[in-house]
C-alpha positions in Angstrom: -10.4 22.0 16.3 -8.4 22.0 19.5 -5.1 20.0 19.6 -4.5 17.1 22.1 -1.2 15.4 22.7 -0.1 13.3 19.8 3.4 12.4 18.8 3.6 11.7 15.1 7.0 10.6 13.8 9.2 13.3 12.6 9.9 13.6 8.9 13.1 11.9 7.9 14.6 11.6 4.5 17.6 9.5 3.6 19.2 7.9 0.6 17.5 4.7 1.3 13.9 6.0 1.0 12.5 5.2 -2.4 9.7 7.0 -4.2 7.7 6.1 -7.2 7.2 9.4 -9.2 4.7 9.5 -12.1 5.1 11.9 -14.9 2.0 12.5 -17.0 2.2 11.2 -20.5 5.7 9.6 -20.2 6.8 6.0 -20.4 9.8 6.0 -18.2 10.1 2.8 -16.2 12.1 1.2 -13.5 13.7 -1.0 -11.0 17.0 -2.9 -11.0 19.5 -2.0 -13.7 23.0 -1.0 -12.7 22.5 2.5 -14.0 23.2 5.0 -11.3 23.6 8.8 -11.3 22.8 12.0 -9.5 20.4 14.7 -10.6 18.8 17.7 -9.0 15.0 17.7 -9.5 12.6 20.1 -7.7 15.2 21.0 -5.1 16.5 18.0 -3.4 19.3 16.0 -4.9 18.3 12.6 -6.3 20.9 9.9 -6.2 21.2 6.3 -7.1 18.3 6.5 -9.6 17.8 3.1 -11.2 15.8 2.6 -14.3 14.4 -0.6 -15.8 11.9 -1.3 -18.5 8.4 -2.4 -17.3 5.2 -2.9 -19.2 2.3 -0.4 -18.5 -1.4 -1.0 -19.0 -2.4 0.6 -22.3 -0.8 3.5 -24.1 -2.6 6.0 -21.8 -0.8 5.0 -18.7 1.7 7.0 -16.6 5.5 6.3 -16.6 7.0 5.6 -13.2 10.4 6.8 -11.9 11.7 5.4 -8.6 13.9 8.0 -7.1 15.9 8.3 -3.8 16.2 11.6 -2.1 19.5 12.3 -0.4 18.4 15.4 1.4 15.4 17.1 2.9 13.7 19.8 0.9 14.3 23.4 1.7 10.6 24.1 1.9 7.6 22.1 3.3 4.0 22.9 2.5 2.3 25.3 4.9 -0.8 23.1 4.6 -1.6 19.7 3.2 -5.2 19.4 2.0 -7.0 16.1 1.4 -10.1 15.2 -0.5 -12.0 12.5 1.5 -13.8 10.0 -0.7 -11.3 8.1 -2.8 -8.3 9.7 -1.2 -8.6 9.0 2.6 -10.7 5.9 1.9 -11.9 4.3 -1.3 -15.4 4.8 -0.3 -17.4 5.3 -3.4 -18.1 1.7 -4.8 -18.4 -0.2 -1.5 -19.4 2.6 0.8 -21.5 5.5 -0.7 -23.0 3.4 -3.5 -24.0 0.6 -1.1 -25.5 3.1 1.3 -27.6 4.8 -1.5 -28.9 1.4 -2.6 -29.8 0.4 1.0 -31.7 3.6 1.4 -33.5 3.1 -1.9 -34.4 -0.4 -0.8 -35.6 0.7 2.6 -38.0 3.3 1.0 -39.1 0.7 -1.6 -38.2 3.0 -4.5 -37.3 0.2 -6.9 -34.0 1.9 -7.7 -30.5 0.3 -7.7 -27.3 2.0 -8.8 -24.8 -0.5 -10.2 -21.0 0.0 -10.3 -20.9 1.5 -13.8 -23.9 3.8 -13.4 -22.6 5.1 -10.1 -19.3 5.8 -11.8 -21.2 8.1 -14.3 -23.1 9.8 -11.4 -19.7 10.6 -9.7 -19.1 13.1 -12.5 -21.8 15.3 -10.8 -20.0 17.1 -7.9 -22.7 17.3 -5.3 -24.2 14.2 -3.8 -27.8 15.6 -3.4 -27.9 16.6 -7.0 -26.8 13.2 -8.1 -30.1 11.8 -7.0 -32.0 14.7 -8.5 -30.2 14.5 -11.8 -30.7 10.7 -12.0 -34.4 11.0 -11.2 -34.9 13.8 -13.7 -33.4 11.7 -16.4 -35.0 8.3 -15.8 -38.2 9.4 -14.1 -39.1 9.9 -10.5 -40.1 6.9 -8.4 -43.8 6.4 -7.9 -43.6 7.1 -4.3 -41.8 10.4 -4.8 -43.9 13.7 -4.4 -44.9 15.7 -7.4 -44.1 19.3 -6.5 -40.6 20.7 -6.8 -40.4 21.9 -3.2 -41.6 18.6 -1.9 -39.1 16.7 -4.0 -36.3 18.8 -2.5 -37.4 17.7 0.9 -37.7 14.1 -0.3 -34.1 14.2 -1.7 -32.8 15.7 1.6 -34.5 12.9 3.6 -33.1 10.2 1.4 -29.6 11.7 1.7 -29.9 12.0 5.5 -30.8 8.3 5.7 -28.0 7.4 3.3 -25.5 9.3 5.5 -26.6 7.4 8.6 -26.1 4.1 6.8 -22.7 5.2 5.5 -21.6 6.3 8.9 -22.5 3.0 10.3 -20.1 1.4 7.8 -17.4 3.8 8.9 -18.0 3.3 12.7 -17.7 -0.4 12.2 -14.4 0.2 10.3 -15.5 -1.9 7.4 -13.8 0.5 5.0 -10.0 0.8 5.6 -7.8 3.9 5.1 -5.9 3.9 1.8 -2.2 3.0 2.0 0.0 5.7 3.3 -2.7 8.2 4.4 -2.0 8.0 8.2 1.8 8.1 7.5 1.6 11.3 5.4 -0.7 13.0 7.9 1.6 12.1 10.8 4.6 13.4 8.9 2.7 16.7 8.3 1.5 17.1 11.9 5.0 16.2 13.2 6.5 19.0 11.1 3.9 21.8 12.0 2.3 21.5 8.6 -1.5 22.2 8.8 -3.8 19.5 7.7 -7.4 19.8 6.5 -9.9 17.6 4.6 -11.9 19.4 1.9 -14.9 17.5 0.5 -18.2 18.0 -1.1 -19.6 15.1 1.0 -21.8 15.5 4.0 -19.9 17.0 6.9 -21.0 14.3 9.3 -19.8 11.6 7.0 -16.4 13.3 6.5 -16.1 13.8 10.3 -16.9 10.1 10.8 -14.1 9.1 8.4 -11.6 11.3 10.1 -12.6 10.4 13.7 -13.1 6.7 13.4 -10.4 5.8 10.9 -7.7 8.3 11.6 -8.4 8.3 15.4 -9.5 11.0 17.8 -6.0 12.3 18.5 -5.3 13.1 14.8 -8.9 14.3 14.3 -8.5 17.0 16.8 -5.7 18.5 14.8 -7.4 18.2 11.4 -9.8 21.0 10.1 -12.8 19.8 8.0 -14.4 21.7 5.2 -17.4 19.8 3.9 -20.9 19.7 2.7 -22.5 23.2 2.3 -19.6 25.1 3.8 -19.3 26.8 0.4 -22.1 27.5 -2.1 -20.1 26.3 -5.1 -18.9 22.8 -5.3 -15.8 21.3 -7.0 -14.5 21.9 -9.7 -15.0 25.4 -8.4 -12.0 26.3 -6.1 -14.1 27.8 -3.4 -13.6 25.1 -0.8 -9.8 25.2 -1.2 -9.7 28.9 -1.1 -11.8 28.9 2.1 -9.4 26.4 3.6 -6.3 28.5 2.8 -8.0 31.7 4.2 -9.2 30.0 7.3 -5.9 28.3 8.0 -4.0 31.5 7.4 -1.8 30.3 4.5 -1.2 31.3 0.9 -2.8 29.1 -1.7 0.6 28.8 -3.4 2.0 27.2 -0.2 -0.5 24.4 -0.2 -0.4 20.9 -1.6 -3.6 19.1 -2.3 -4.1 15.3 -2.6 -7.1 14.4 -4.8 -8.3 11.4 -6.8 -10.5 12.9 -9.5 -10.3 15.3 -12.4 -13.1 17.4 -10.7 -11.0 17.7 -7.6 -7.8 18.4 -9.6 -9.5 21.2 -11.4 -10.6 22.8 -8.1 -7.1 22.6 -6.7 -5.4 24.1 -9.7 -8.0 26.8 -10.0 -7.2 27.7 -6.4 -3.5 28.1 -7.4 -2.3 25.1 -5.4 -0.1 22.1 -6.2 -2.0 18.9 -6.6 -1.0 15.3 -6.4 -3.5 12.7 -7.7 -3.7 9.3 -6.1 -6.0 7.4 -8.5 -8.9 5.5 -7.0 -11.2 2.8 -8.3 -13.4 5.1 -10.3 -10.9 7.6 -11.5 -8.1 5.6 -13.1 -9.1 6.6 -16.7 -9.6 10.3 -16.0 -7.4 13.0 -17.5 -4.8 14.2 -15.0 -2.5 16.0 -17.4 -2.5 19.1 -15.3 -1.6 17.3 -12.1 1.8 18.0 -10.5 2.2 14.2 -9.9 0.1 11.1 -10.3 0.3 7.9 -8.2 -1.8 4.8 -7.6 -1.7 5.6 -3.9 0.5 7.3 -1.2 1.8 4.0 0.0 3.4 2.7 3.2 7.0 1.5 3.4 8.4 -0.6 1.8 5.9 0.3 -0.9 5.9 4.0 -0.3 5.2 6.2 -3.3 5.8 9.6 -1.8 6.1 11.5 1.4 6.0 14.9 2.9 9.5 15.8 1.5 8.2 15.0 -2.0 5.2 17.4 -1.3 7.7 20.1 -0.4 9.8 19.5 -3.5 6.7 20.4 -5.6 6.7 23.9 -4.2 10.2 24.4 -5.4 9.7 23.1 -9.0 6.8 21.6 -10.8 7.3 18.2 -12.3 6.3 18.3 -16.0 6.4 15.9 -18.9 
């Protein structure tokens, strides 16, 4: 996409900027004890690290360390790659699911996907096949055609209408960006880091999210890889490998932001670093292979991580 004038803020890193870093399978917790020390982790020097005990939800949670970086990393990613649904916007429960149900109601199919059922369907990586898999399991609606070829056309028509309804939600800005998304993208663009969105969702729906919620100036600088741009969907790494090839960068120089185990598997299979920002449907998934795990990206003063942190992952992987 062509680039128009936009002046994102330059990346700054100071001793006053705090981060919440999550280590898989650790219970290291935080805020205000007087304990203070310096330590080098992943490249940049971390100073004034304070720790305080805090209770986590269940034994399966992630420990949290709040750290303050006193210097910029020596490397930044060549590309920052985002999933769309659940990463840019928490779209699944109140966006895609509602649009599917509205489509089913319009067509009088007698089908409703509740919150829990839709969570199970999300484990299927391609939106069209979610409908097919569901109908194959519970039975096709009475109004559905009988032949396999006609059913493919039927599913395609349903999905087209669902996308139209979903885009209407986005265009009305009824679903907000997740905290910190715009900030991190602005930091990347302001530091000549390439930005792309890589999603199995319909290309029109992804483009709508980027254009209407991130704005046209940012959208012109963001590449979109979505829908059927690759024949194999996540957890296959094809979409991330295509993005790296097209952007002209090495996979090992890319950092991916994902929200699901499927997306994490795709990113790691592509040889990329991957940060997970858990979403409404993915909090209990297994992210043991992630390079870092957070509840969101976050905006100041509740910022979890920034572009400098993404760069530090390329210097040294955070492990438990």
